[in-house]
PyMOL CGO cylinders between C-alpha atoms (Angstrom):
from pymol import cmd
from pymol.cgo import CYLINDER

trace = [
    CYLINDER, 1.71, -34.00, 13.28, 5.48, -33.87, 13.79, 0.3, 1, 1, 1, 1, 1, 1,
    CYLINDER, 5.48, -33.87, 13.79, 7.79, -30.92, 13.49, 0.3, 1, 1, 1, 1, 1, 1,
    CYLINDER, 7.79, -30.92, 13.49, 9.50, -32.32, 10.28, 0.3, 1, 1, 1, 1, 1, 1,
    CYLINDER, 9.50, -32.32, 10.28, 6.07, -32.03, 8.42, 0.3, 1, 1, 1, 1, 1, 1,
    CYLINDER, 6.07, -32.03, 8.42, 5.66, -28.31, 9.71, 0.3, 1, 1, 1, 1, 1, 1,
    CYLINDER, 5.66, -28.31, 9.71, 9.08, -27.41, 8.57, 0.3, 1, 1, 1, 1, 1, 1,
    CYLINDER, 9.08, -27.41, 8.57, 8.70, -29.00, 5.14, 0.3, 1, 1, 1, 1, 1, 1,
    CYLINDER, 8.70, -29.00, 5.14, 5.50, -27.23, 4.58, 0.3, 1, 1, 1, 1, 1, 1,
    CYLINDER, 5.50, -27.23, 4.58, 6.87, -23.76, 5.47, 0.3, 1, 1, 1, 1, 1, 1,
    CYLINDER, 6.87, -23.76, 5.47, 10.01, -24.13, 3.39, 0.3, 1, 1, 1, 1, 1, 1,
    CYLINDER, 10.01, -24.13, 3.39, 9.63, -23.51, -0.47, 0.3, 1, 1, 1, 1, 1, 1,
    CYLINDER, 9.63, -23.51, -0.47, 12.91, -23.94, -2.17, 0.3, 1, 1, 1, 1, 1, 1,
    CYLINDER, 12.91, -23.94, -2.17, 13.50, -21.68, -5.19, 0.3, 1, 1, 1, 1, 1, 1,
    CYLINDER, 13.50, -21.68, -5.19, 11.00, -18.92, -4.17, 0.3, 1, 1, 1, 1, 1, 1,
    CYLINDER, 11.00, -18.92, -4.17, 12.53, -15.47, -3.31, 0.3, 1, 1, 1, 1, 1, 1,
    CYLINDER, 12.53, -15.47, -3.31, 11.17, -13.51, -0.50, 0.3, 1, 1, 1, 1, 1, 1,
    CYLINDER, 11.17, -13.51, -0.50, 8.70, -10.82, -1.50, 0.3, 1, 1, 1, 1, 1, 1,
    CYLINDER, 8.70, -10.82, -1.50, 10.15, -7.16, -1.91, 0.3, 1, 1, 1, 1, 1, 1,
    CYLINDER, 10.15, -7.16, -1.91, 8.52, -4.44, -0.02, 0.3, 1, 1, 1, 1, 1, 1,
    CYLINDER, 8.52, -4.44, -0.02, 6.47, -3.23, -2.99, 0.3, 1, 1, 1, 1, 1, 1,
    CYLINDER, 6.47, -3.23, -2.99, 5.33, -6.84, -3.89, 0.3, 1, 1, 1, 1, 1, 1,
    CYLINDER, 5.33, -6.84, -3.89, 4.24, -7.27, -0.29, 0.3, 1, 1, 1, 1, 1, 1,
    CYLINDER, 4.24, -7.27, -0.29, 2.16, -4.02, -0.30, 0.3, 1, 1, 1, 1, 1, 1,
    CYLINDER, 2.16, -4.02, -0.30, 0.50, -4.95, -3.58, 0.3, 1, 1, 1, 1, 1, 1,
    CYLINDER, 0.50, -4.95, -3.58, -0.26, -8.47, -2.10, 0.3, 1, 1, 1, 1, 1, 1,
    CYLINDER, -0.26, -8.47, -2.10, -2.13, -6.84, 0.84, 0.3, 1, 1, 1, 1, 1, 1,
    CYLINDER, -2.13, -6.84, 0.84, -4.41, -4.65, -1.34, 0.3, 1, 1, 1, 1, 1, 1,
    CYLINDER, -4.41, -4.65, -1.34, -2.59, -1.37, -1.28, 0.3, 1, 1, 1, 1, 1, 1,
    CYLINDER, -2.59, -1.37, -1.28, -1.94, 1.06, -4.10, 0.3, 1, 1, 1, 1, 1, 1,
    CYLINDER, -1.94, 1.06, -4.10, 0.98, 3.60, -4.40, 0.3, 1, 1, 1, 1, 1, 1,
    CYLINDER, 0.98, 3.60, -4.40, -0.46, 7.09, -4.91, 0.3, 1, 1, 1, 1, 1, 1,
    CYLINDER, -0.46, 7.09, -4.91, 1.26, 10.25, -5.87, 0.3, 1, 1, 1, 1, 1, 1,
    CYLINDER, 1.26, 10.25, -5.87, 0.05, 13.63, -4.65, 0.3, 1, 1, 1, 1, 1, 1,
    CYLINDER, 0.05, 13.63, -4.65, 0.04, 16.42, -7.24, 0.3, 1, 1, 1, 1, 1, 1,
    CYLINDER, 0.04, 16.42, -7.24, -1.01, 19.39, -5.10, 0.3, 1, 1, 1, 1, 1, 1,
    CYLINDER, -1.01, 19.39, -5.10, 0.79, 22.49, -4.10, 0.3, 1, 1, 1, 1, 1, 1,
    CYLINDER, 0.79, 22.49, -4.10, 0.19, 22.46, -0.31, 0.3, 1, 1, 1, 1, 1, 1,
    CYLINDER, 0.19, 22.46, -0.31, 0.13, 19.85, 2.40, 0.3, 1, 1, 1, 1, 1, 1,
    CYLINDER, 0.13, 19.85, 2.40, -3.23, 17.73, 2.75, 0.3, 1, 1, 1, 1, 1, 1,
    CYLINDER, -3.23, 17.73, 2.75, -4.35, 15.64, 5.75, 0.3, 1, 1, 1, 1, 1, 1,
    CYLINDER, -4.35, 15.64, 5.75, -7.00, 13.31, 4.57, 0.3, 1, 1, 1, 1, 1, 1,
    CYLINDER, -7.00, 13.31, 4.57, -8.72, 10.39, 6.13, 0.3, 1, 1, 1, 1, 1, 1,
    CYLINDER, -8.72, 10.39, 6.13, -9.66, 7.41, 4.13, 0.3, 1, 1, 1, 1, 1, 1,
    CYLINDER, -9.66, 7.41, 4.13, -13.44, 6.64, 3.80, 0.3, 1, 1, 1, 1, 1, 1,
    CYLINDER, -13.44, 6.64, 3.80, -13.26, 2.91, 4.65, 0.3, 1, 1, 1, 1, 1, 1,
    CYLINDER, -13.26, 2.91, 4.65, -10.55, 2.52, 7.27, 0.3, 1, 1, 1, 1, 1, 1,
    CYLINDER, -10.55, 2.52, 7.27, -10.45, 6.14, 8.49, 0.3, 1, 1, 1, 1, 1, 1,
    CYLINDER, -10.45, 6.14, 8.49, -6.72, 5.84, 8.30, 0.3, 1, 1, 1, 1, 1, 1,
    CYLINDER, -6.72, 5.84, 8.30, -5.05, 9.44, 8.12, 0.3, 1, 1, 1, 1, 1, 1,
    CYLINDER, -5.05, 9.44, 8.12, -2.89, 10.08, 5.19, 0.3, 1, 1, 1, 1, 1, 1,
    CYLINDER, -2.89, 10.08, 5.19, -0.64, 13.26, 5.06, 0.3, 1, 1, 1, 1, 1, 1,
    CYLINDER, -0.64, 13.26, 5.06, 0.77, 14.20, 1.62, 0.3, 1, 1, 1, 1, 1, 1,
    CYLINDER, 0.77, 14.20, 1.62, 2.97, 17.23, 0.79, 0.3, 1, 1, 1, 1, 1, 1,
    CYLINDER, 2.97, 17.23, 0.79, 5.19, 18.44, -2.17, 0.3, 1, 1, 1, 1, 1, 1,
    CYLINDER, 5.19, 18.44, -2.17, 8.12, 17.19, -0.13, 0.3, 1, 1, 1, 1, 1, 1,
    CYLINDER, 8.12, 17.19, -0.13, 6.51, 13.67, 0.57, 0.3, 1, 1, 1, 1, 1, 1,
    CYLINDER, 6.51, 13.67, 0.57, 4.22, 13.24, -2.34, 0.3, 1, 1, 1, 1, 1, 1,
    CYLINDER, 4.22, 13.24, -2.34, 4.09, 9.43, -2.58, 0.3, 1, 1, 1, 1, 1, 1,
    CYLINDER, 4.09, 9.43, -2.58, 2.76, 6.70, -0.24, 0.3, 1, 1, 1, 1, 1, 1,
    CYLINDER, 2.76, 6.70, -0.24, 0.88, 3.46, -0.02, 0.3, 1, 1, 1, 1, 1, 1,
    CYLINDER, 0.88, 3.46, -0.02, -2.90, 3.68, 0.49, 0.3, 1, 1, 1, 1, 1, 1,
    CYLINDER, -2.90, 3.68, 0.49, -5.42, 1.06, 1.45, 0.3, 1, 1, 1, 1, 1, 1,
    CYLINDER, -5.42, 1.06, 1.45, -7.26, -0.14, -1.69, 0.3, 1, 1, 1, 1, 1, 1,
    CYLINDER, -7.26, -0.14, -1.69, -10.69, 0.69, -0.16, 0.3, 1, 1, 1, 1, 1, 1,
    CYLINDER, -10.69, 0.69, -0.16, -9.57, 4.30, 0.49, 0.3, 1, 1, 1, 1, 1, 1,
    CYLINDER, -9.57, 4.30, 0.49, -8.04, 4.73, -3.05, 0.3, 1, 1, 1, 1, 1, 1,
    CYLINDER, -8.04, 4.73, -3.05, -11.24, 5.62, -4.90, 0.3, 1, 1, 1, 1, 1, 1,
    CYLINDER, -11.24, 5.62, -4.90, -12.22, 8.51, -2.51, 0.3, 1, 1, 1, 1, 1, 1,
    CYLINDER, -12.22, 8.51, -2.51, -8.72, 10.03, -2.86, 0.3, 1, 1, 1, 1, 1, 1,
    CYLINDER, -8.72, 10.03, -2.86, -8.54, 9.62, -6.54, 0.3, 1, 1, 1, 1, 1, 1,
    CYLINDER, -8.54, 9.62, -6.54, -11.89, 11.60, -6.76, 0.3, 1, 1, 1, 1, 1, 1,
    CYLINDER, -11.89, 11.60, -6.76, -10.25, 14.56, -5.49, 0.3, 1, 1, 1, 1, 1, 1,
    CYLINDER, -10.25, 14.56, -5.49, -8.25, 15.11, -8.58, 0.3, 1, 1, 1, 1, 1, 1,
    CYLINDER, -8.25, 15.11, -8.58, -5.04, 15.55, -6.69, 0.3, 1, 1, 1, 1, 1, 1,
    CYLINDER, -5.04, 15.55, -6.69, -3.62, 12.07, -7.00, 0.3, 1, 1, 1, 1, 1, 1,
    CYLINDER, -3.62, 12.07, -7.00, -2.26, 9.63, -9.54, 0.3, 1, 1, 1, 1, 1, 1,
    CYLINDER, -2.26, 9.63, -9.54, -1.65, 5.86, -9.10, 0.3, 1, 1, 1, 1, 1, 1,
    CYLINDER, -1.65, 5.86, -9.10, 1.88, 4.87, -9.65, 0.3, 1, 1, 1, 1, 1, 1,
    CYLINDER, 1.88, 4.87, -9.65, 2.31, 1.64, -11.30, 0.3, 1, 1, 1, 1, 1, 1,
]
cmd.load_cgo(trace, "trace")
């Protein structure tokens, strides 16, 4: 295979690069908003990633596999 074929396959004219939010959605993440009054430090049930939410920083992206457990606490909303 020559280099010209590789370059042609990688280049797609007319397609804009993904925005950060589009990239996050394409990787299976959800944007959660914390509704509680204090700071919480919570680990996701699947990846054990630690998430820190507070009234000052109520929003962040969460792995799709961890969303159900966080939503079940009643302290989060999904931002669409």
